[in-house]
N, C-alpha and C positions, 0 to 999 in steps of 0.2 A: 460621744460627739470627738472626745478629746482621743478614746482608744481609734478610732476612726483616721483621724487627724494622724497619730502617730505611726498607722501604719500606711498609710501615704506616701510620708516623708522617707521613710524606712524604704518604701519601693522602690521613690525615686532616685536615693542613694544606691542602692543594688542596683537598679536597671543604670544608670552613671557608671558604676565598678565597672559589669559585668561587659558596659559596650564600650570599654577601650580603655579603662586607669591600672591596667593588670601586666603591661610590658607589651612588649612586640618579641614575637615571633623567629625563633633562629633563622636568618639568612647568612648563605654566604656570599662573598663579589659583591653587597648591595653598596650600587650606583652610587654616585653621588646625589644628594637630597640638597636643597634649600634649607635654610635654618628655617624652623616653625616656632614663633611667640609661643614660650611655653604658660602665658596667663589665657594663652587660650583654648587648652587641657583643664581638665576638673580640679584639677589637685596640683601639689607642687610632687617630686619624691624622690628627697635625694640620696645620695650614699656618698661617703668618702672614704677612698680607700690610700695606701699608703705609708708612709711613714712618720717618724717624730711629729714634724711637721703641723702631719692633716691627723696626725693621734691630738695633737694639741697639748704636746709635750711645754712646758716654759707658760701657761695660762694659770693663774692662781687658784681658778673661777674654777676649772677642770670643766672649763666651753667645748672653747680651741674654736678653731673656722668651722663647725659645725653647729655644734650649740651658738653661736652668734649668729648663727645664720637663719637656724630655728625664731633667734629673736628681731630680728633683721621682719623677715617674712611675716613676722605676727604682729610686729608694730605697723606694719605698708596692710594688712588686712588680709595680704597675700593664702589662700587655703591652703598646705602643708602639713607633711608628715611630717614625724620627728626625720632629723637625719640618721642616720642606719652608718655610724660607726668602727668602721674594719680596719682601720688603719693599723700598722706594729710599729712600736719605735722598734730605730733600727735598718728598715728596712733596706734591701736594694732591689732596682730593676729584677736581679733573677728571680725574688723571693717574691714580689707582685707577682711577675710572671706563674709560679708555681701554687699563688693561691687564687689565679681567674681560670685554673683548669681545674676546683675543685666544684663538684655539680652546683650543691647548697651558695658559691658566691654567683655562683653564674645565674640561677637565679632569683636572686635578689637583682642583680646588675641588671637583669633581666627585666625589669619589675619598676627601675629606676626612670625618671627622664631627667634625673641630674648628677651628673657621676664627676664627680673633684675627684684628681689627685696630685697628689706628690711626692713626686719619686723623683731620683737621680741626682741627688743629693748627697746622698750616702757614697753615691757610685764615685762622685767621683770623686769625696774626703778619701774613699780607702788607698784610692788610688797615689798618690802623692799628699803628704801632709801643706796643707793648701795656706793655714795660716802661717807659714815659713818662704811660702814662695813659692810659685807655681810650677806645674809637672815641666817636663824638657819641650812635650810634643803633646799641650796643649789640644790639639787640633782631632789629633788621635785619637785621643783618649776621650776627648766629647762625642765625635762620629759613633762609635762604640754605642755608648752611653743610649746615644740620639737612637740608634736601633734596635734596641732593646725595647727605648718608649713606645716607639713603631706598634713595634710586637703588642705590649700592652693597650694600644689604643685600637691596633687589629681586633686581637679578642674582645675587647670590647664590645667593638661594633658586631663580630661573629654573634653575640648576643643579642642588640640591642642598637638595630643599623641608627637610630634616628634621633635616642638621647643629650642634650646637651651635654657635653666634656667640658672640663672645667681643667686645664691645666696649671696650676701653681709653681708661678715661677720661681729660681734661686735668686735670693741677696746674697749682699758680703755683710758675714759681721762681725768681718773683720776689717772694714773699709778706715778702722786711726791709725790701724798697724802700720811698719814700715814698708811691705808689699800693698796697700791697702788702695792706691790707687789703679795700681797695674790688675789685681782682684776685679776693682769692679768692671773695670774693662775686657774682663773675659767672660763676668757675669751676664755685662750687655749681648757680649760676644754670643755667650751660651742663649740668652734669652729669644736671642734673632734668629739661632737659628732654628731655633723648636716653634717659633712663630711662622717660619717661612715650611720647614719638615712640613706641616697642616694646613697649610694655607688653602687648600687646597676641598677643606673639609667646613664648607659655613656652618657646620654645628662643632668645632672645636672650637674652645675660647684658652688663650694665654691668659692669668692673669700675673699682673704684673706686681711685684709686692719689694724692689730692689728701693726704689721710692720710699715707698713706707719705713721702711728700716734705716734707710741712710739717716735718719733723727736716731740716735743711738740710745737714747730713753726710752725706744718704743723693742728692745729686745729684753727678753726678761731678765733674774739675778744671774742668770750662765753663759750671760753676753752671747750668747748660742742660737736658741729658738728664740722666736717671735716673744713679747710683752703680751696680755692684756689688752693694750692698743692698737698693737697691732695685729693681731685676731682678729680686732676687732673691724681695722679697717681694711682688711683681705676677706673677710667676712662681708662687710657691706658691696666691693667692687663687684661680686659673685650677684647679690643679687641687685644691686644696681643690672647687673645686664640680664638678670631672668627676667 
């Protein structure tokens, strides 16, 4: 009887897997679709892409956004697979675009229903030393980076038209510096541009972080990346939206 029960349990799980928890076929030019509550699906399958913030640099526990999201979902009794993290420290938009061209990366993205992306900060930082002042033409700089982020979202959409994409917004780690107020204003402008750019896609969410890191104690020891508490709150916001 135990063996029969175990076989039935396995068969039910296998049927659920075959029925739809294996991602979405490739689709070019998919039309805009309404957001579908992920809780209606059988299991959360997250992946995180991008830069050092996506990687979790600064979190002394080693969890970062992905690991802390796993904890949040477990505490809420939400069925979820462990987050796959393929983020790379120092990555820029061009690096992520190349990564998304890899067949194995496309396969993992296609099989995920939660795609978390943190990217763009390194592009903006390389253009100018923002710590010592903003660039001369911030609008032009932002426009180029945002265009590449749009290409990233399009590549994700080409293999996964219905997955929920969470874009991690930027924060100002130099808020207490001499140019702090001006840089905060520019970061707010950037986050607003990102929200406006993807407002037509009901399955793209911008996760605001600037208010989280406004408390300087939420930065890591390097005074640049989020610390443990910062990552925990970012992950909580994503879990709330799921």
